[in-house]
Steps between C-alpha positions, in 0.01 A plus 500: 500500500191664650296408193598133536404502871162650414438234236604222738269639768211524253552143383521377859179685594321357195612148592384540861161635390437250219320237713264742671451694176397192307272396786328840499454479123346153535258618771392795288466272199278262698255778578495653154163539332353186349211550263354153543234485773589144595859597589425810709508297823741230382855633499819308567706632789809604307642664810502162673693354206755781525542454876547126463746536213714778647501352850627176350751648258620826660391536864787745547325747268139423592447549870224593742499864385441388142210276603347779708523748211346242269216430745421869542488546123279194470264639762487835323413362157281204593132509588548278807524607861809711557770290659376166368759493223772609743394224738516233230834627368648501850371148551672387180816680613503318835433166333782560251739603777448158660464280191752658263777269610293198395411643159831658407693304238212266413368430154251740347212254545566481875518879518176527306327249728633696795345816361169325442494362856602825671275724291205265560554528875536877481192527277288301748620713794434818297150376408427420867624844610284669235202290607552602863530865397171485307325293768399220264663232293589650166474290183818297475473424127647834381790456742558145379495604134745783579723247673482258206582771248790615718632145529468456123686820409774457762740333253475782247529771762792326671671460163468875432627589848788253462593658166505844665708361784749339265521809285534767768615324817798303371769624734439435867831671584377848407197489725 
């Protein structure tokens, strides 16, 4: 009896931590070493993809605490100003809180276009904030290429996250 309760509790904890765990893995993966000089400054924001996906699919498991943890980790591993990643992630969180009802239940193409539109807006605000921090307009081309790569890999990343969701988060009753 006690052993079954422990296993149920462990499974429940794993299911509650799956969204934030996958998001942390994606952020760390985005800042992994790349041995091609051209791609050192061009990295897709995989954390933004995770926030968008989990806020759309499971907002009950991916809340403000999860976004804050993700933003702090992003600030710790990135070379940008500390807090810039947290700011952009919180901006995406607020946008998703207000726009989720319009995107929920739509076709994948609409969801993908929604990601492209929201991440473009967040990328521009992040670029402006970084430019203000540095006191000059930073080159926008690396940010645009990072955005384009992120928009291009969204379907694959969303498919992997959806597979994890379908595999591990099948029963809403147990959460």
